C-alpha positions in Angstrom: -23.1 -1.7 35.2 -26.0 -2.8 32.3 -24.5 -4.6 29.6 -25.9 -4.1 25.4 -26.0 -7.4 24.1 -26.9 -6.9 21.2 -26.1 -9.8 17.8 -27.5 -7.7 15.0 -25.3 -4.3 16.3 -21.7 -6.6 16.6 -22.4 -8.0 12.6 -23.4 -4.9 11.3 -19.8 -3.6 12.8 -18.0 -6.8 11.8 -19.4 -5.3 8.2 -18.5 -2.4 8.8 -14.6 -3.4 9.7 -14.5 -5.7 6.8 -15.3 -2.6 4.7 -12.9 -1.0 5.7 -10.2 -3.6 5.5 -11.1 -3.5 1.7 -11.8 0.2 0.8 -7.9 0.4 2.1 -6.5 -2.5 0.0 -8.0 -0.9 -2.9 -6.5 2.4 -1.8 -2.9 1.2 -1.6 -4.1 -0.9 -4.8 -4.5 2.1 -6.7 -2.3 4.1 -5.5 0.3 1.8 -6.6 -1.3 2.4 -10.2 -0.4 5.8 -10.2 2.6 6.9 -12.8 3.1 9.5 -14.7 0.6 8.7 -17.8 -2.1 7.8 -14.8 -2.9 10.5 -12.5 -6.6 9.8 -11.0 -5.4 10.3 -7.5 -9.2 10.6 -6.4 -10.1 7.2 -6.6 -7.5 6.1 -4.2 -8.2 9.6 -2.3 -11.6 8.4 -1.7 -11.3 4.7 -1.0 -8.3 5.6 1.6 -9.9 8.3 3.6 -13.2 6.3 3.7 -10.8 3.9 4.9 -9.3 5.2 7.5 -12.6 6.6 9.2 -14.5 3.5 9.1 -11.9 1.6 10.9 -11.1 4.1 13.3 -14.2 4.5 13.8 -15.0 0.8 14.3 -12.3 0.5 16.5 -13.2 3.3 19.4 -16.9 1.7 19.0 -15.7 -1.7 19.8 -13.4 -0.4 22.5 -16.1 1.6 24.1 -18.2 -0.7 24.1 -15.7 -3.3 26.1 -15.2 -0.5 28.7 -19.0 1.5 28.9 -21.3 -2.2 27.9 -22.4 -0.4 25.1 -22.0 1.0 21.5 -21.3 4.7 21.6 -25.4 5.9 20.7 -26.0 7.9 17.9 -24.8 11.4 19.0 -21.3 10.2 19.9 -20.9 8.8 17.0 -21.3 11.8 14.5 -19.2 13.9 17.1 -16.4 12.2 15.5 -16.5 13.8 12.7 -14.8 13.1 9.6 -11.8 14.7 10.5 -9.0 12.2 9.9 -6.2 13.5 12.4 -9.4 14.3 14.7 -10.2 10.9 15.2 -6.4 9.9 14.5 -5.6 11.8 17.9 -9.0 10.6 19.8 -7.7 7.3 19.3 -3.4 8.3 21.0 -5.3 9.6 23.4 -8.1 7.5 24.5 -8.1 4.6 23.2 -4.1 3.5 22.2 -3.6 1.1 25.0 -0.3 -2.1 25.5 2.6 0.9 25.7 4.1 -1.6 28.1 4.9 -3.6 25.0 8.0 -1.9 23.1 6.4 -2.6 20.2 3.3 -0.9 20.8 5.2 1.8 22.2 7.1 2.3 19.3 4.5 2.2 16.5 2.6 4.9 18.7 5.8 7.0 18.2 5.8 6.5 14.6 2.8 7.6 14.6 2.9 10.9 16.8 5.9 11.7 15.0 6.6 11.1 11.8 6.3 14.3 9.1 5.3 12.0 6.1 2.6 10.1 7.6 1.1 13.1 9.1 0.9 15.0 5.4 -1.0 11.6 4.6 -3.5 11.5 6.9 -4.2 15.8 6.6 -4.4 14.9 3.1 -6.8 12.7 3.0 -8.9 13.8 5.9 -8.8 17.3 3.6 -9.8 15.8 0.5 -12.7 13.7 2.9 -13.8 17.0 4.6 -13.9 19.4 1.1 -11.4 18.5 -1.4 -13.8 16.1 -2.9 -15.6 18.7 -5.2 -12.0 20.9 -5.8 -13.5 21.2 -9.3 -16.6 22.0 -8.7 -15.9 24.0 -6.0 -13.3 26.1 -8.8 -16.1 26.7 -11.1 -18.7 27.7 -8.9 -16.3 30.3 -7.7 -17.0 29.4 -3.9 -15.7 32.3 -1.0 -12.7 30.1 0.5 -9.8 28.9 -1.0 -10.3 25.1 -2.5 -8.4 22.5 -1.4 -6.9 20.3 -4.0 -6.3 17.2 -2.8 -4.0 16.1 -5.8 -1.3 19.2 -6.0 -1.4 18.5 -2.6 -0.5 14.7 -3.0 2.0 15.7 -5.8 4.0 18.3 -3.5 4.7 15.0 -0.7 5.8 12.8 -3.4 7.9 15.6 -4.3 8.9 15.9 -0.8 9.1 12.2 0.2 12.0 12.0 -3.7 12.6 15.2 -5.4 12.1 13.8 -9.1 14.2 16.6 -10.2 16.6 13.5 -11.2 14.1 11.4 -12.7 12.9 13.9 -15.4 15.5 13.6 -18.5 14.7 10.0 -18.4 11.1 9.4 -18.4 11.7 5.8 -18.7 13.2 5.8 -14.8 10.4 8.5 -14.6 7.6 5.7 -15.0 9.5 2.3 -14.1 11.6 3.8 -10.9 10.2 7.9 -9.5 6.6 6.7 -9.1 6.8 3.1 -7.9 9.8 4.7 -5.1 7.4 7.1 -3.9 3.8 5.0 -3.7 5.8 2.4 -1.8 7.1 5.1 0.4 3.7 6.7 0.9 2.2 3.5 1.1 4.5 1.9 3.9 3.6 4.7 6.2 0.5 3.7 5.9 0.8 0.2 6.6 2.2 1.0 9.7 -0.6 2.8 10.9 -3.2 0.4 10.1 -0.9 -2.4 11.5 -0.7 -0.2 14.7 -4.1 -0.2 14.6 -5.0 -3.6 14.3 -2.4 -4.4 17.0 -4.6 -2.4 19.4 -7.3 -5.7 19.2 -5.1 -7.8 20.5 -2.3 -6.3 22.3 -4.5 -3.3 23.3 -5.2 -4.4 27.2 -8.7 -3.3 26.6 -11.7 -4.7 28.7 -13.5 -7.4 26.0 -16.1 -9.1 28.3 -17.7 -10.6 25.8 -15.0 -11.5 24.0 -15.2 -8.9 20.3 -12.5 -7.2 20.4 -11.1 -10.8 20.1 -13.6 -12.0 17.6 -13.1 -8.4 15.5 -9.2 -8.5 15.9 -9.5 -11.4 12.7 -10.3 -8.9 10.4 -7.2 -7.4 9.8 -5.2 -10.2 10.7 -3.3 -9.7 7.7 -1.9 -6.3 8.2 -1.1 -7.4 12.3 0.9 -9.6 10.9 3.0 -7.2 8.7 7.2 -7.3 10.0 8.4 -4.0 9.4 10.5 -5.0 6.6 7.1 -5.8 4.9 5.7 -2.6 4.6 5.8 -1.0 1.4 6.6 -4.6 -0.6 3.2 -5.8 -0.3 1.3 -5.9 -4.3 -2.4 -4.4 -4.3 -3.5 -4.2 -7.1 -6.1 -5.1 -8.5 -4.4 -6.3 -12.2 -1.6 -8.3 -11.0 -4.1 -10.8 -9.2 -5.7 -10.7 -13.3 -2.3 -11.8 -14.7 -1.4 -14.5 -11.7 -4.8 -16.2 -12.3 -4.1 -15.9 -16.3 0.0 -18.3 -15.7 -1.1 -20.8 -18.1 -0.9 -18.2 -20.6 3.3 -16.9 -19.3 6.6 -18.3 -21.2 7.8 -21.4 -18.9 11.0 -22.5 -19.5 13.6 -24.8 -17.0 17.1 -23.0 -16.4 18.5 -26.3 -18.7 16.0 -24.9 -21.3 17.4 -20.9 -20.7 21.1 -22.3 -21.2 20.5 -24.4 -24.0 18.8 -21.6 -25.9 22.3 -20.2 -27.4 21.2 -16.4 -26.1 24.2 -15.1 -24.2 22.7 -15.3 -20.2 23.9 -14.6 -16.5 22.6 -16.1 -13.4 21.8 -13.8 -10.4 21.7 -14.2 -7.1 20.1 -11.8 -4.1 23.4 -13.2 -2.0 25.5 -12.1 -4.8 24.0 -9.1 -6.2 25.0 -7.8 -2.5 22.6 -4.6 -3.6 18.8 -3.7 -3.4 16.9 -6.8 -5.0 13.6 -5.9 -6.6 12.6 -9.8 -7.1 10.5 -12.0 -5.0 12.7 -15.3 -6.2 16.2 -15.1 -4.3 18.0 -16.3 -8.0 17.2 -15.1 -11.4 18.7 -15.7 -14.7 19.0 -12.0 -17.2 19.5 -13.1 -21.1 19.9 -10.9 -23.6 18.0 -12.0 -27.6 19.1 -10.9 -30.8 21.5 -8.0 -28.6 18.3 -5.4 -28.7 15.7 -8.1 -26.1 16.1 -7.9 -22.4 14.5 -11.5 -20.4 14.9 -11.9 -16.9 13.8 -15.2 -16.1 12.1 -16.1 -12.5 10.7 -19.2 -10.9 11.1 -20.6 -14.6 9.1 -17.8 -16.2 10.3 -14.8 -18.5 9.4 -11.7 -18.4 10.2 -8.7 -19.9 13.2 -6.0 -18.8 13.0 -3.9 -21.6 9.7 -2.6 -24.0 11.2 -4.4 -26.5 11.3 -7.7 -25.3 7.4 -7.0 -24.4 6.4 -6.1 -28.1 8.4 -8.8 -29.2 7.5 -12.0 -27.4 4.3 -10.8 -25.7 6.2 -11.0 -22.1 5.0 -9.6 -19.3 7.1 -7.1 -17.2 8.4 -8.1 -14.3 7.2 -5.9 -11.6 3.6 -6.0 -13.7 3.2 -10.0 -12.8 4.2 -8.6 -9.0 7.1 -11.0 -9.3 9.5 -7.7 -8.7 8.5 -5.9 -6.2 7.4 -1.9 -7.0 9.6 0.4 -5.4 12.6 -1.7 -6.1 14.1 -1.0 -9.5 14.9 -3.6 -12.1 17.6 -0.9 -13.9 20.5 -2.9 -12.7 18.9 -6.0 -14.3 18.5 -4.2 -17.6 22.4 -3.2 -17.9 23.3 -6.5 -17.2 21.1 -7.4 -20.1 22.3 -4.8 -22.2 26.7 -6.1 -20.7 25.6 -9.4 -22.2 25.4 -8.2 -25.9 28.9 -6.7 -26.1 
C-alpha cells in the first residue's frame, strides 16, 4: 500500500481540528450565558453544530489515513454529510476502538444510551441542516414544517429539569435554574468530546506515521477531564475578561474581615455537607447593615445579592468564575440573612 505523505494536508487537518476545539469551547461559553434575559440560542447552536461536525470529520480523516495510507478524497468527505447523528453513528460503528479499556467502553455505552445527549446531538444536527433559517422559512411559507431549534432546545431544558418550581421566584430562575440546566447539558456534551479525544490515544488505531498521536494534543484538555469535572468548567469569555481585571477586585484578609465589625461566618466545604458551590474550600459570609450580603473567597469580596453588587460594586461569585455554574449560592444568601437577625 502506497502511503500518502503530504505535510500540507496534515497541517490543514491540524488547523481544522484546532478550530473545532475553539468552536466547541466558545459554544459552551455562550450556552452558559443563556438565562431568562438572554435567549439568543442561535449563536451557541451555530458554534456547537460546526464544532462537532468539524471535530468528528477530522477524527474520521485521521483514522482513515492511518488505516488506508491516504486521507479520504473529496467524494468520501462529501458523503459524510452534515448530519451529526449520522457522523456519530459512523464513528461508533466504524472508527471507535480500544473498548477493552473500561473507561473507553463506558463512554461508548454512554454515547449510545444517554437520552439527553441524544437530544443534544439531534437538535444541533437539525439546526445545522435546516433550523438555521427557521424564521426566514416561516416568512417564506416553505412547504415543509420548519424546524424550530430554539423551541426544541427549550423543551429539552424542561426535560432536564422542570422549571415550574422556579417560576414564582425570578431570582432563583435566573440564579439557579438556567445554570443548573446548562451545566447538565454541557456535561453530556463534554463527555462526548472526551470520548472522541481519547480515541486519538486509546483507540488502538493504526498510526504508522504518528499523525494521530501528534493530533491528540489538540484535545488534551478535554481528554484529561475527570467525570466529576463535567459541567463545572467555566467557558465564558466574560469570566476571562473579569479574571484579567483582578486588580480592581476588593481584597481583604481573614483578619480584616474579622476586624470589620460586621457579623460574619466562616464556612468550609467539609462543614457544609451539601453541594458546595465555590472553587475554594473555605469562604466567609458577611452581612453589612442588615441588607448587603457579601462572601469573601480566597481573600476577595464578592456580592451574594443585588444590593451588595449595587452598593459596593462587587462582582457576583458566579460572574467572576469563583463559584461553579449550576451550583446554587442560595444557602449562603440564607446564612448572610441569618446574620442580620
